[in-house]
N, C-alpha and C positions, 0 to 999 in steps of 0.2 A: 397829101400834105401840101399846104400852101408854100409857095416860094421855091419849089423844086424846079430845076431846069431839066432838060432832056438827059443830061449826063448824070443826074442824081445828086448834084451839088446844090447846097443852099445858096441862094443869091445873097449878096452882101446887104441889099436893101431889106430883105426879109429878116435877116439876122439883126440888123440895126433896129428895125421896127419892133421886134420882140424885146430887144434890150430896153428900148425907150418905154414900152408898155410896162415892163417890169419895174423900171425906175419910177414911173408915175404911180403905179400901184403901191410900191413901198413908201413913197412920199405921202400918199393919202393915208396909209395906215399910221405913219408916224405923226402926221399933223392932226388927224381927226379921231382915230380910234384910241390911241394911247392916252390922250387927256381924258376921254370919257371913262376909260377903265380906272384911271387914277382918281377921278372924282367919285366914282362908285366905291372904290376901296376906302377912300378917305371918309366917306359918309358912314360906312359900316364899322370903321375902326374905333369910333368913339372920340377921336381927337380932332375931328373936322369941325367946321363951323356949325353952330346950332341953327337949325332952320325953323324950329318951332319956339314960340315965346314961352318963357318959364312963368309959372303962376306965382 
């Protein structure tokens, strides 16, 4: 396991790096994936914007 010292304790740097990675991942999910899911659901709900012209 990365970040282990000889005594078997995780180093503070390794724990902080993993925490920051988790924050970056959750921020990416929130900013990019959630709006895409919302747009897809809106399109199939029948209440979203009409993307094809009516005859």
